[in-house]
C-alpha positions as CSV (number, residue, x, y, z in Angstrom):
1,M,68.1,-8.6,-33.6
2,D,67.2,-8.8,-37.2
3,E,67.6,-6.1,-39.9
4,S,64.0,-4.8,-39.5
5,A,64.5,-4.5,-35.7
6,V,67.7,-2.6,-36.2
7,A,66.1,-0.1,-38.6
8,A,63.1,0.3,-36.3
9,A,65.4,1.0,-33.3
10,T,66.9,4.0,-35.1
11,F,63.6,5.7,-35.7
12,V,60.4,5.5,-33.7
13,P,57.4,6.8,-35.7
14,P,54.7,8.8,-33.9
15,S,52.3,5.9,-34.5
16,I,53.9,4.1,-31.6
17,H,51.8,4.8,-28.5
18,A,54.1,3.1,-26.0
19,D,51.8,2.7,-22.9
20,T,48.8,1.6,-24.9
21,L,50.9,-0.9,-26.9
22,V,52.4,-2.5,-23.8
23,S,49.0,-2.7,-22.1
24,G,47.8,-5.0,-24.8
25,S,45.1,-2.6,-26.1
26,S,44.4,-1.7,-29.8
27,Y,44.4,1.9,-31.0
28,T,44.3,4.2,-34.0
29,H,46.7,7.0,-34.8
30,L,45.9,9.7,-37.3
31,S,48.6,12.1,-38.5
32,D,48.0,15.9,-38.8
33,I,46.1,16.8,-41.9
34,P,48.3,19.2,-43.9
35,P,46.6,22.4,-45.1
36,A,47.2,21.4,-48.7
37,L,44.5,18.7,-48.3
38,L,42.0,21.2,-46.8
39,A,42.5,24.1,-49.2
40,S,39.5,26.4,-49.7
41,P,37.2,27.1,-51.4
42,S,37.3,23.8,-53.2
43,L,38.9,20.7,-51.5
44,P,41.4,19.0,-53.8
45,P,40.3,15.5,-54.9
46,C,42.4,12.9,-53.0
47,V,43.4,9.3,-53.4
48,L,43.6,7.0,-50.4
49,G,45.4,3.6,-50.2
50,I,45.0,0.9,-47.6
51,D,47.4,-2.0,-46.7
52,E,48.5,-4.1,-43.8
53,A,51.5,-5.6,-42.1
54,G,51.7,-8.5,-39.6
55,R,48.7,-10.6,-40.7
56,G,50.4,-14.0,-40.1
57,P,52.7,-13.6,-37.0
58,V,52.0,-15.3,-33.7
59,L,53.7,-12.4,-31.8
60,G,52.9,-8.7,-32.0
61,P,50.1,-6.6,-33.6
62,M,48.5,-6.5,-37.0
63,V,48.8,-3.0,-38.4
64,Y,46.5,-1.5,-41.0
65,A,47.5,1.8,-42.6
66,A,45.8,4.4,-44.7
67,F,47.8,6.9,-46.9
68,V,46.1,9.9,-48.6
69,L,47.4,12.7,-50.9
70,P,46.1,14.8,-53.8
71,S,45.3,12.5,-56.8
72,S,47.5,14.6,-59.1
73,L,50.6,13.8,-57.0
74,S,50.2,10.1,-56.5
75,T,52.5,8.9,-59.2
76,T,54.9,11.8,-59.6
77,L,55.7,12.2,-55.9
78,L,55.4,8.7,-54.5
79,R,56.6,6.5,-57.3
80,E,58.9,8.7,-59.4
81,K,60.5,10.9,-56.8
82,Y,60.6,8.7,-53.7
83,G,60.4,5.2,-55.1
84,F,57.6,3.9,-52.9
85,D,56.8,0.2,-53.6
86,D,55.5,-2.8,-51.9
87,S,57.2,-2.6,-48.5
88,K,58.5,-6.2,-48.9
89,A,60.4,-5.1,-51.9
90,L,62.2,-2.3,-50.0
91,T,65.0,-2.7,-47.5
92,P,64.3,-1.9,-43.8
93,A,66.7,1.1,-44.0
94,L,64.8,2.5,-47.0
95,R,61.4,2.0,-45.4
96,T,62.6,3.8,-42.3
97,Q,64.1,6.6,-44.4
98,L,60.7,7.1,-46.2
99,M,58.8,7.1,-43.0
100,R,61.2,9.6,-41.4
101,S,60.7,11.9,-44.4
102,L,56.9,11.6,-44.1
103,C,57.1,12.6,-40.4
104,T,59.6,15.5,-40.9
105,A,58.1,19.0,-41.1
106,G,59.2,20.8,-44.2
107,S,59.5,17.7,-46.5
108,D,57.2,17.6,-49.4
109,L,55.8,14.3,-48.2
110,H,54.9,15.8,-44.9
111,D,53.4,18.9,-46.5
112,V,51.0,17.2,-48.9
113,C,50.3,13.8,-47.4
114,A,48.4,12.4,-44.4
115,W,48.4,8.9,-43.0
116,A,46.8,6.8,-40.3
117,V,47.3,3.4,-38.7
118,S,45.1,1.0,-36.8
119,V,47.1,-1.2,-34.5
120,L,45.2,-4.3,-33.6
121,S,46.9,-5.9,-30.6
122,A,47.6,-9.6,-30.4
123,R,45.4,-9.8,-27.3
124,D,42.4,-8.2,-29.0
125,I,42.8,-10.3,-32.2
126,S,42.8,-13.5,-30.1
127,A,39.9,-12.4,-27.9
128,A,37.8,-11.7,-31.0
129,M,38.7,-15.0,-32.7
130,M,38.0,-17.1,-29.6
131,R,34.7,-15.6,-28.5
132,P,32.4,-18.2,-27.0
133,A,29.4,-16.6,-28.8
134,G,31.1,-17.1,-32.2
135,P,34.5,-16.0,-33.6
136,H,35.1,-12.6,-35.2
137,T,37.5,-13.8,-37.9
138,L,40.7,-12.1,-38.8
139,N,39.2,-11.1,-42.2
140,A,36.3,-9.5,-40.4
141,Q,38.6,-7.6,-38.1
142,A,40.7,-6.5,-41.1
143,F,37.5,-5.2,-42.8
144,D,36.5,-3.3,-39.6
145,A,40.0,-1.7,-39.4
146,T,39.8,-0.7,-43.1
147,V,36.4,1.0,-42.7
148,E,37.5,2.8,-39.5
149,L,40.6,4.2,-41.2
150,I,38.7,5.5,-44.2
151,R,36.0,7.1,-42.0
152,R,38.6,8.8,-39.8
153,V,40.3,10.4,-42.8
154,C,36.9,11.5,-44.3
155,E,35.7,12.9,-41.0
156,A,38.9,14.9,-40.8
157,G,37.6,16.9,-43.9
158,V,39.7,15.3,-46.7
159,N,37.9,15.0,-50.1
160,V,38.6,11.3,-50.7
161,R,37.5,10.5,-54.3
162,E,39.4,7.2,-55.0
163,I,40.1,4.4,-52.6
164,Y,42.5,1.6,-53.3
165,V,42.8,-1.5,-51.1
166,D,45.1,-4.5,-51.1
167,A,42.7,-7.5,-51.2
168,V,42.0,-9.8,-48.3
169,G,40.2,-12.7,-49.8
170,P,38.1,-12.5,-53.0
171,P,38.4,-8.9,-54.2
172,V,34.9,-8.6,-55.8
173,P,32.7,-9.0,-52.7
174,Y,35.1,-7.0,-50.6
175,Q,35.0,-4.1,-53.1
176,A,31.2,-4.2,-53.2
177,R,30.9,-4.0,-49.4
178,L,33.3,-1.0,-49.3
179,Q,31.6,0.7,-52.2
180,R,28.2,0.5,-50.4
181,L,29.7,2.2,-47.4
182,F,31.5,4.9,-49.3
183,P,29.3,5.7,-52.3
184,T,30.9,9.1,-53.1
185,A,34.3,7.5,-53.9
186,T,35.4,5.1,-56.5
187,V,36.6,1.9,-54.6
188,V,39.1,-0.5,-56.1
189,V,40.1,-3.7,-54.3
190,A,42.8,-5.7,-56.0
191,N,45.4,-8.4,-55.4
192,K,49.0,-7.0,-55.2
193,A,47.6,-3.5,-54.9
194,D,50.7,-2.5,-53.0
195,S,52.7,-3.0,-56.2
196,L,50.1,-1.5,-58.5
197,Y,49.0,1.8,-56.8
198,P,51.5,4.2,-55.3
199,C,49.2,5.3,-52.5
200,V,48.8,1.6,-51.4
201,S,52.6,1.2,-51.6
202,A,53.0,4.2,-49.2
203,A,50.4,2.7,-46.8
204,S,52.3,-0.6,-46.9
205,V,55.5,1.3,-45.8
206,C,53.6,3.0,-42.9
207,A,52.1,-0.3,-41.8
208,K,55.4,-2.2,-41.9
209,V,57.5,0.4,-40.2
210,T,54.9,0.8,-37.4
211,R,54.7,-3.0,-37.0
212,D,58.5,-3.4,-36.8
213,A,58.8,-0.6,-34.3
214,A,55.9,-2.0,-32.2
215,L,57.4,-5.5,-32.1
216,E,60.8,-4.0,-31.0
217,H,59.1,-1.9,-28.3
218,L,57.1,-4.9,-27.0
219,F,60.3,-7.0,-26.9
220,A,62.1,-4.4,-24.9
221,A,59.3,-4.1,-22.4
222,R,59.1,-7.9,-22.1
223,A,62.9,-8.5,-21.8
224,P,63.2,-7.8,-18.0
225,S,60.8,-10.7,-17.2
226,S,62.3,-13.0,-19.8
227,G,65.2,-14.9,-18.4
228,S,66.1,-16.8,-21.6
229,G,68.1,-14.0,-23.3
230,L,66.7,-15.1,-26.6
231,S,65.4,-12.8,-29.4
232,W,61.9,-13.5,-30.7
233,G,63.0,-12.5,-34.3
234,S,60.2,-11.6,-36.7
235,G,57.4,-13.0,-34.6
236,Y,56.3,-15.4,-37.4
237,P,55.7,-19.1,-36.6
238,S,58.1,-20.0,-39.5
239,D,61.0,-18.1,-37.7
240,A,62.9,-20.6,-35.5
241,R,63.9,-17.8,-33.1
242,C,60.3,-17.0,-32.5
243,V,59.4,-20.6,-31.7
244,A,62.5,-21.0,-29.5
245,W,61.6,-17.9,-27.5
246,M,58.0,-19.0,-27.0
247,R,59.1,-22.4,-25.7
248,A,61.7,-20.8,-23.4
249,N,59.2,-18.3,-22.0
250,L,56.0,-20.4,-21.7
251,H,54.3,-20.1,-18.4
252,P,52.4,-23.3,-17.6
253,I,49.3,-21.5,-16.6
254,F,49.3,-18.1,-18.3
255,G,51.2,-18.9,-21.4
256,W,52.6,-15.6,-22.5
257,G,51.8,-11.9,-22.2
258,P,49.6,-9.7,-24.4
259,E,52.2,-9.9,-27.2
260,C,51.0,-13.4,-28.1
261,R,48.1,-14.4,-30.4
262,F,46.7,-17.3,-28.4
263,S,44.3,-18.2,-31.2
264,W,47.2,-19.2,-33.4
265,G,48.0,-22.9,-33.8
266,T,51.6,-22.4,-32.7
267,A,50.5,-21.1,-29.3
268,K,47.6,-23.7,-28.9
269,D,49.9,-26.6,-29.7
270,M,52.5,-25.5,-27.1
271,L,49.9,-25.0,-24.4
272,D,48.1,-28.3,-25.2
273,G,51.4,-30.1,-25.0
274,K,52.3,-28.7,-21.6
275,A,51.2,-31.2,-18.9
276,A,50.7,-28.5,-16.3
277,A,48.6,-26.3,-18.5
278,V,45.2,-25.4,-17.0
279,K,42.0,-25.4,-19.0
280,V,39.6,-22.5,-18.1
281,D,36.0,-22.1,-19.3
282,W,35.2,-18.4,-19.2
283,P,31.5,-17.2,-18.9
284,L,29.9,-15.5,-21.8
285,P,30.4,-11.7,-21.9
286,H,27.5,-9.7,-20.3
287,D,25.9,-13.0,-19.2
288,A,24.0,-12.2,-16.0
289,D,24.5,-14.6,-13.2
290,S,21.0,-16.0,-12.6
291,R,22.0,-18.1,-9.5
292,R,20.4,-17.3,-6.2
293,L,22.4,-16.9,-3.0
294,T,20.8,-19.9,-1.5
295,D,21.9,-22.1,-4.4
296,Y,25.3,-22.2,-2.8
297,F,23.8,-24.1,0.2
298,L,21.7,-26.7,-1.6
299,P,23.2,-30.2,-1.3
300,N,22.1,-31.5,-4.7
301,A,20.8,-30.6,-8.1
302,D,17.3,-31.9,-7.5
303,E,16.7,-29.5,-4.6
304,R,18.0,-26.6,-6.8
305,G,14.9,-26.9,-8.9
306,S,12.6,-25.9,-6.0
307,D,12.2,-22.4,-4.5
308,E,12.7,-23.1,-0.8
309,L,11.8,-19.6,0.3
310,G,8.7,-19.5,-1.9
311,S,7.4,-22.7,-0.5
312,W,8.2,-21.8,3.1
313,F,4.4,-22.0,4.0
314,G,3.6,-24.8,1.6
315,T,3.0,-25.1,-2.1
316,S,-0.1,-24.7,-4.2
317,V,-1.8,-28.0,-5.0
318,G,-3.2,-26.6,-8.3
319,L,-6.7,-26.7,-9.9
320,E,-6.3,-30.4,-10.9
321,A,-6.6,-31.4,-7.2
322,L,-10.0,-29.9,-6.8
């Protein structure tokens, strides 16, 4: 078990919905909105940050997170007092400590901040990317998750005036799309936003802690059916433990469980290289079956073109015969 998993095992954030996670479904979790963000008669202007964790792994979910607090507290509370930074620059223990403070009633983080996560399951990511009608790319899914999180926070009554997002792809068109959707707020999409803007740093921590805890929970749920005794490590294709676990637990027909992103090259290559693997062509979603019951009894394709019931008493010769 790696250091991230050890830290995750000591604290399970409320963003872990165990049954939904194990079922392979995606979900969104929104924390309680503290009264400080909903003060009357005038709502305090708030800043909102968006970041993700788990974009590249072949195992486990991708987690998008939103973090919101009054604009006046963004730097003093997050950066100066608590030391929020890009989650990759923080130790797993420190990330967990920050998340625990955020979730503990009575702490100043809990009293003036709100957060939300969108957990995109490996199964749903792959299903969208492998749709026969056309792939819904990972970037498109990331954009959808970003929009959903911002909308959920705004619909909760928070006065979001500034939105900062860590870039996925070229920042300019991404920013323009978000600005059109949220015209009452100033939107900034930037590379390395998790290092530049404290609210994005905090979102980065929420996403990373949730992702690590989710991966650990999925592994614990999978362990009884896994006879290899191996750890799957970080879930990244570059992690030798992950690749070893996948090889040891590859079912020749079903591959792996809902914890795996079948659209990733790592999974595809392993399945394609398995002699006993079975190729399946699934029907298009919502595609009505136009076959007639009698089609099952026709001996060849030529006869399928005729309507045997409609021609029971003969067929029309047409006007050209007159």
